[in-house]
Structure formats: structure tokens, C-alpha cells
C-alpha positions as CSV (number, residue, x, y, z in Angstrom):
1,M,-10.3,39.6,-6.4
2,E,-14.2,38.0,-5.1
3,R,-14.3,34.9,-5.7
4,P,-17.0,33.3,-7.6
5,T,-20.4,31.5,-6.5
6,L,-21.1,28.0,-6.3
7,R,-24.1,29.1,-8.0
8,Q,-22.2,30.5,-11.0
9,L,-19.5,27.6,-11.1
10,E,-22.6,25.1,-11.2
11,A,-23.9,27.4,-14.1
12,L,-21.0,26.7,-16.0
13,D,-20.9,23.2,-15.3
14,T,-24.8,22.6,-16.4
15,I,-24.4,24.7,-19.8
16,A,-21.3,22.2,-21.0
17,R,-23.3,19.3,-19.9
18,E,-26.8,20.2,-21.6
19,G,-25.2,22.1,-24.8
20,S,-27.0,25.4,-24.4
21,F,-27.3,28.2,-22.0
22,R,-31.5,27.6,-23.0
23,A,-31.3,23.5,-21.6
24,A,-29.0,24.5,-18.9
25,A,-32.0,27.1,-17.5
26,R,-34.1,24.1,-17.7
27,A,-32.4,21.7,-16.0
28,L,-31.7,24.5,-12.9
29,G,-35.0,25.6,-12.9
30,I,-34.2,29.0,-13.8
31,S,-34.5,31.8,-16.6
32,Q,-32.0,31.9,-19.2
33,V,-31.8,35.2,-18.4
34,A,-30.3,34.6,-14.7
35,V,-27.8,32.0,-16.4
36,S,-26.5,34.6,-18.7
37,D,-25.7,36.6,-15.6
38,H,-24.3,34.4,-13.6
39,I,-22.0,33.7,-16.3
40,K,-21.5,37.2,-17.2
41,Q,-20.6,37.8,-13.3
42,L,-18.2,34.7,-13.1
43,E,-16.4,36.1,-16.4
44,A,-16.4,39.6,-14.6
45,R,-14.5,37.7,-11.5
46,L,-12.2,35.8,-13.3
47,G,-11.6,38.6,-15.8
48,I,-11.7,36.7,-18.7
49,S,-14.2,35.7,-21.1
50,L,-15.1,31.6,-20.9
51,F,-17.3,31.2,-24.3
52,H,-17.0,31.8,-28.2
53,R,-20.2,33.8,-28.9
54,A,-20.8,34.3,-32.8
55,P,-23.9,36.4,-33.6
56,G,-26.8,34.3,-33.9
57,G,-24.6,31.3,-33.7
58,K,-24.3,28.9,-30.7
59,A,-22.0,29.8,-27.5
60,S,-19.2,27.4,-27.5
61,L,-16.2,27.3,-24.6
62,S,-13.3,29.3,-25.2
63,D,-9.4,27.9,-23.9
64,A,-10.1,29.2,-20.7
65,G,-13.4,27.9,-20.3
66,E,-12.3,24.4,-20.3
67,A,-9.7,24.9,-18.2
68,A,-12.4,26.8,-16.4
69,L,-14.9,24.0,-16.1
70,S,-12.1,21.2,-15.1
71,R,-11.6,23.5,-12.1
72,A,-15.3,24.1,-11.5
73,R,-16.1,20.1,-11.5
74,L,-13.8,19.6,-8.9
75,I,-14.9,22.2,-6.3
76,L,-18.5,20.7,-7.3
77,A,-17.6,17.4,-6.3
78,D,-16.0,18.8,-3.4
79,C,-18.7,20.3,-1.9
80,D,-21.1,17.3,-2.8
81,A,-18.6,15.3,-1.0
82,L,-19.2,18.0,2.1
83,V,-22.7,17.2,1.9
84,S,-21.9,13.2,1.9
85,T,-19.7,13.9,5.1
86,M,-22.4,16.2,6.7
87,Q,-24.6,13.4,5.9
88,S,-22.9,10.9,8.0
89,F,-22.7,12.8,10.8
90,A,-26.5,13.8,11.0
91,S,-27.2,9.9,10.5
92,G,-25.2,8.8,13.6
93,A,-21.8,7.4,11.7
94,P,-19.9,10.6,11.5
95,E,-16.7,10.5,9.8
96,E,-13.4,10.9,12.4
97,V,-11.7,14.5,11.7
98,R,-8.1,14.6,13.2
99,I,-6.2,17.4,12.8
100,E,-2.3,16.4,12.4
101,R,0.7,18.6,13.0
102,P,3.6,17.3,11.1
103,A,7.2,17.0,12.9
104,R,8.9,20.0,14.0
105,A,12.1,20.2,12.0
106,E,14.7,20.6,14.5
107,T,17.5,22.8,14.6
108,P,21.0,21.5,13.8
109,V,23.3,20.7,16.2
110,V,27.5,20.2,15.7
111,R,28.9,18.2,18.2
112,K,32.4,18.2,19.3
113,P,34.8,15.7,19.2
114,A,34.5,13.7,22.8
115,A,38.5,14.4,23.4
116,M,38.4,18.4,22.9
117,P,37.9,20.2,25.8
118,K,35.1,22.1,26.5
119,P,34.8,25.1,24.2
120,E,33.9,28.9,25.7
121,P,30.5,29.4,24.2
122,E,30.7,31.3,20.9
123,P,28.8,34.5,20.3
124,E,25.7,34.5,18.4
125,S,25.9,35.3,14.8
126,E,23.6,37.8,13.0
127,T,22.8,35.3,10.7
128,A,22.3,32.6,12.8
129,L,19.0,30.5,11.2
130,A,15.7,31.8,13.1
131,P,13.5,29.2,14.8
132,E,11.0,27.9,11.8
133,P,7.9,28.7,12.1
134,E,5.0,26.2,14.1
135,P,3.4,24.1,10.5
136,E,-0.1,24.7,9.6
137,P,-2.0,21.6,10.7
138,V,-3.3,19.2,8.5
139,I,-7.0,18.2,8.3
140,V,-7.2,14.4,7.9
141,L,-10.4,12.9,7.0
142,T,-10.9,9.3,8.2
143,P,-13.7,7.2,6.7
144,P,-16.2,5.7,9.5
145,D,-15.3,2.4,8.0
146,P,-11.6,1.2,7.9
147,V,-10.3,2.3,4.9
148,A,-8.7,-1.1,3.1
149,P,-6.0,-1.1,0.7
150,L,-6.7,-0.3,-2.9
151,P,-8.1,-4.0,-3.9
152,S,-5.5,-6.7,-5.6
153,S,-6.8,-10.2,-7.0
154,D,-6.2,-12.0,-4.0
155,Q,-9.2,-9.8,-2.2
156,P,-12.4,-9.7,-2.3
157,I,-14.8,-7.7,-5.4
158,T,-17.0,-5.1,-3.6
159,I,-19.7,-3.9,-5.4
160,G,-21.4,-0.5,-4.9
161,I,-24.9,-0.9,-6.3
162,H,-28.5,-0.3,-5.2
163,P,-30.6,-3.2,-4.3
164,S,-32.9,-2.0,-7.7
165,I,-30.0,-2.6,-9.9
166,L,-28.7,-5.8,-8.4
167,T,-32.0,-7.3,-8.8
168,R,-31.4,-7.5,-12.6
169,F,-27.7,-9.4,-12.0
170,Q,-28.6,-12.0,-9.0
171,D,-28.5,-15.0,-11.4
172,K,-25.6,-13.4,-13.4
173,L,-23.7,-12.7,-10.2
174,A,-24.2,-16.5,-9.0
175,A,-23.3,-17.9,-11.8
176,F,-19.6,-15.6,-11.6
177,E,-19.5,-16.9,-8.1
178,D,-19.8,-20.3,-9.2
179,A,-16.9,-20.0,-12.1
180,F,-14.5,-18.0,-9.7
181,P,-15.1,-19.6,-5.7
182,N,-12.0,-18.7,-4.8
183,R,-12.4,-14.9,-5.2
184,P,-15.8,-14.1,-2.8
185,V,-17.6,-11.1,-3.9
186,S,-19.3,-8.5,-1.4
187,V,-21.5,-6.0,-2.0
188,D,-21.7,-2.5,-0.6
189,F,-25.6,-1.0,-0.5
190,N,-24.0,2.6,0.4
191,C,-22.8,3.4,-2.8
192,F,-25.9,4.0,-5.5
193,V,-25.0,7.9,-6.5
194,A,-22.0,9.8,-8.1
195,D,-20.7,11.8,-4.8
196,R,-21.2,8.7,-2.2
197,V,-19.0,6.4,-5.3
198,A,-16.3,9.0,-5.9
199,L,-15.9,8.9,-2.0
200,A,-15.9,4.6,-1.6
201,L,-13.1,4.8,-4.7
202,S,-10.5,7.2,-3.5
203,A,-10.6,5.2,0.1
204,G,-10.2,2.3,-1.8
205,I,-13.5,0.8,-0.5
206,I,-15.2,-0.5,-3.7
207,S,-13.8,-2.6,-6.7
208,I,-16.6,-1.6,-9.2
209,A,-19.8,0.4,-9.2
210,Y,-23.1,0.5,-10.7
211,F,-24.9,3.5,-9.9
212,Y,-27.5,6.3,-10.7
213,A,-26.5,9.6,-12.0
214,L,-27.9,12.1,-14.4
215,G,-25.3,12.1,-17.3
216,E,-21.7,11.9,-17.3
217,T,-20.0,12.4,-13.7
218,R,-18.1,14.9,-13.2
219,V,-14.8,13.7,-11.3
220,F,-14.5,10.1,-12.7
221,P,-14.9,8.2,-16.2
222,S,-17.9,6.1,-16.1
223,D,-19.9,4.1,-18.8
224,Y,-23.5,4.4,-19.5
225,L,-25.4,1.1,-19.2
226,W,-28.8,1.9,-19.8
227,S,-31.7,4.8,-18.8
228,E,-35.0,4.2,-16.6
229,R,-37.9,6.1,-17.3
230,W,-40.0,8.1,-14.6
231,A,-43.4,7.2,-14.3
232,L,-46.1,9.0,-12.1
233,Y,-48.9,7.9,-10.2
234,V,-52.1,8.7,-8.2
235,G,-54.6,7.4,-7.0
236,E,-57.6,5.4,-9.0
237,N,-60.0,8.2,-7.7
238,H,-57.9,11.2,-7.7
239,R,-59.3,13.6,-10.5
240,L,-56.7,13.1,-12.9
241,A,-56.9,10.0,-13.4
242,E,-59.2,9.3,-15.8
243,R,-57.6,11.9,-18.1
244,D,-56.5,10.8,-21.7
245,Y,-53.3,13.4,-21.3
246,V,-51.8,15.4,-18.1
247,S,-49.6,18.5,-18.8
248,R,-47.8,20.3,-16.3
249,E,-50.4,22.9,-15.6
250,D,-53.1,20.3,-14.7
251,L,-50.2,19.3,-12.1
252,S,-49.5,23.0,-11.2
253,N,-51.4,22.7,-7.9
254,Q,-50.8,19.1,-7.0
255,S,-47.7,18.1,-4.1
256,L,-45.6,15.1,-4.7
257,I,-45.3,12.1,-2.4
258,S,-41.6,11.3,-2.3
259,F,-38.3,9.9,-0.3
260,A,-37.5,11.2,2.8
261,E,-35.1,14.6,2.5
262,G,-31.8,12.9,3.9
263,N,-32.1,9.5,1.0
264,R,-29.7,9.8,-1.5
265,L,-32.3,9.7,-4.2
266,R,-33.8,12.6,-3.4
267,P,-31.6,14.5,-5.5
268,L,-32.4,12.4,-8.1
269,V,-36.3,13.2,-7.6
270,E,-35.8,17.0,-7.3
271,A,-33.6,17.5,-10.7
272,C,-35.7,15.6,-12.7
273,M,-39.1,17.0,-11.7
274,T,-37.1,20.2,-12.0
275,E,-36.2,20.0,-15.3
276,A,-40.0,18.5,-16.4
277,G,-41.1,21.4,-14.8
278,L,-42.6,20.3,-11.4
279,G,-39.6,21.6,-9.4
280,G,-41.8,24.2,-7.6
281,L,-44.4,21.2,-6.2
282,P,-44.8,20.8,-2.4
283,Y,-44.2,17.8,-0.4
284,A,-47.6,16.2,0.7
285,V,-45.5,13.0,2.4
286,E,-41.7,12.1,2.6
287,S,-40.8,8.8,3.6
288,D,-38.7,5.8,2.7
289,D,-41.2,3.7,3.7
290,Y,-42.3,2.5,0.0
291,A,-45.4,0.6,1.6
292,L,-46.3,4.5,3.4
293,L,-46.0,5.9,0.0
294,V,-48.4,3.5,-1.7
295,E,-51.0,3.6,0.5
296,R,-50.7,8.0,0.8
297,A,-51.3,7.9,-2.9
298,R,-54.0,5.5,-3.1
299,D,-55.1,8.0,-0.5
300,G,-55.2,10.9,-3.0
301,A,-52.3,12.8,-0.8
302,G,-50.6,12.9,-3.8
303,I,-48.6,12.3,-7.0
304,L,-46.0,9.6,-6.6
305,P,-42.8,9.9,-9.1
306,L,-41.0,6.5,-9.8
307,F,-38.5,5.2,-12.1
308,G,-37.0,2.0,-12.7
309,A,-37.8,-1.1,-11.2
310,A,-39.5,0.2,-8.2
311,A,-41.7,2.3,-11.0
312,G,-42.5,-1.2,-12.2
313,R,-43.2,-2.7,-9.0
314,V,-45.8,-0.2,-7.9
315,G,-47.5,0.0,-10.9
316,A,-48.7,-3.1,-10.7
317,S,-50.6,-2.1,-7.0
318,A,-53.5,-2.2,-6.7
319,G,-55.3,1.4,-6.4
320,L,-53.1,3.4,-8.3
321,K,-53.6,4.8,-11.9
322,R,-50.3,6.0,-13.8
323,L,-50.7,9.3,-15.7
324,P,-50.1,9.7,-18.9
325,Y,-47.9,12.8,-18.2
326,V,-47.6,14.2,-21.9
327,D,-44.0,16.4,-21.0
328,P,-40.6,14.8,-20.9
329,I,-39.2,13.8,-18.0
330,P,-34.9,12.9,-18.0
331,A,-34.2,9.2,-17.6
332,V,-32.0,8.2,-14.8
333,E,-29.0,6.8,-16.0
334,V,-27.5,3.5,-14.9
335,R,-23.6,4.4,-15.0
336,R,-20.4,1.7,-14.4
337,V,-17.0,2.2,-13.0
338,I,-14.2,0.2,-12.5
339,H,-11.5,1.2,-9.8
340,P,-8.4,2.4,-11.6
341,S,-5.9,-0.5,-10.1
342,L,-8.2,-3.3,-11.1
343,V,-8.9,-2.3,-14.8
344,E,-6.2,-4.9,-15.7
345,D,-7.4,-7.6,-13.3
346,D,-8.7,-10.4,-15.2
347,E,-11.2,-11.7,-12.8
348,V,-12.6,-8.0,-12.1
349,Q,-13.0,-8.0,-16.0
350,A,-14.6,-11.1,-15.7
351,L,-17.4,-10.3,-13.5
352,V,-17.7,-7.4,-15.8
353,A,-18.3,-9.1,-18.8
354,T,-20.9,-11.5,-16.8
355,L,-22.9,-8.4,-15.5
356,Q,-23.6,-7.3,-18.8
């Protein structure tokens, strides 16, 4: 059987998340015909129909489609984890890969009582056990930082969070620490997108995560908290700065100013810009230095898309103008997940209640 491609699995997942082939096409930045072709090829390779199709009606997942979707999301999550692992290598903090070989089973030995004379060697039986084959190596991935045991009530509570999200909780977090001085709280600023959170949860590195996502997470359940809207900024002397409204056609020949390619927020930028019809725009500036991004936007180098607290801060900067963009850009969601072993932990639940 020819294996499905990741693009076909991604099409299946996106249709399920977006609710229709048309919406999936917009989210993926391809035509609806291309999405349909991906699904037809996937069904051909799996040998079964994944959707109930009614003439003129909306397609819905069949039982086989639901089962395929569940497995597809695990595969996609593993691919996300692979990318994250390789990014760790690229950033100079690679995960260590150990290859272990399981202990080889010993051939049973029959010992004669010591008092008995040494017997003559017995002829080999035709049914004697053949030596066991060499076991296949087992790949064990060890995270770059030591993995502590799963959190318990006598260990610190570790929160995975982005600094911009944390700014909303600073005072409340301090109040919790005053109320529970014997349960320290630490913060991990590396866990603020879904794939990184999934890795940290499975390794027991974090207790709670407040992270950015574009909807429901694939592998672990999470709670929606709020949405953060996008804003597009240009220099005040930019030719679009004085427009009453700006459409995607007005931006078709513009360039983007955004995060560097390795930044974990970059995929959110690209996904949302694609949904807004701006996925094909080239990058004029790529940097994780906010000051540089603002400076280049003021100079007229391109359009600076930002969301949430960063958009609020930049919006107050002199020399910038927010574009009245009329086409919808999907909001970035802030979601929360609690480590499964801590859902009954009273102090963790108290912290969750405090950070509302």
C-alpha cells in the first residue's frame, strides 16, 4: 500500500478543524479543488471513504474518517515534535539521542547435581532451540534539560508561558505566592506554543501552560481563555497610511516585517496571514528585535503584523500608523492546559483559579 502524504493528512485535519472543504482551502492557502484532490488520493490509498457525501449537502466524517483523523493528528503532532527537536539542534542545545540495545536473553542452562559424575556430552537434538535473533535497537530521546519526575504536591509549580501573557498575571501570581509560601512557582518561557507544550507535558517538565494556538490542540485537551486580534502597522509616511480602508488587493505588492524564521511565533504569523489572503507576501525584514522591526516599519520597509500585547505597545510608538485592514485575520487564541497528574492538586487548582 502506498503511504499517505503529510499534505493529505494535513488536509483531513484542517477540514475537521475548519468545518468545510472551502474553509480548509482558505486556511491552507490552496484551492478547494486541491483540497478535494488531497482527500480523494488519501481515500484511494486507505481504500475507504472518509466522508459521508450528500448531493448539495455538507460532507461529514464517517466512522472510518473519525478513526483516520485521530491517527492523522498523532502523526502530525509527531512531525511537529520532530521539527521542534531539530530546532533545538539548530539553536545549539540539541537533544541527546541514545541508542540502547535490550539485554539479550540467555540460553537456558541445565546444571547437574555436584555429586553426580560428569556426564558424556549428549548429541544435539534436532529440536534444540535456535539462538535468539539480535534485538532491534531502541531509540531513546533524552531532552536537553534533565527531566524531573512528574510534579507532585511537594515540588514547585512550573508554568510554561510567553512573557506577553505573563504580564496579565503578574499581580495575581504574586498574590498566590504570598498565600502559598511553601509552594514555589517557577516560569518556563520556552513553552508557549502547542508543539513545545506537548513535549514538555510528556516529559513532566511543566505543571501548567498558558500558550498560543490557532484553535483546539491536536494531542492534548486544553481550555480556551481569550483571543488576541491582529493589527497591521506601517510608517506614517507610507502610501497606505492615510487610506480610510485597506483591502488585500492594496497589499498584494507589499512586503512583511516579522519575526525570524526560527522564532516559535513565526508559524502563527504565517498561518494567520495566509488565512487573511496575505500568505504570498515576501519578507523584507526578519528579526526577533522588536526595536528593529519598529524602526524598519517607520522607514517604510513594509507591513508589520502584530497581535496581543505587542500590538498594543507598538501601537503607541511614534511614527507608526495602524492600517484599517477590512479582510478578516483569524485571532490567535490563548489556551491553558494542566498536567494530568495535577488536576486533583488543590494548590495547583488554587493557582488556576487565581490566574483568571
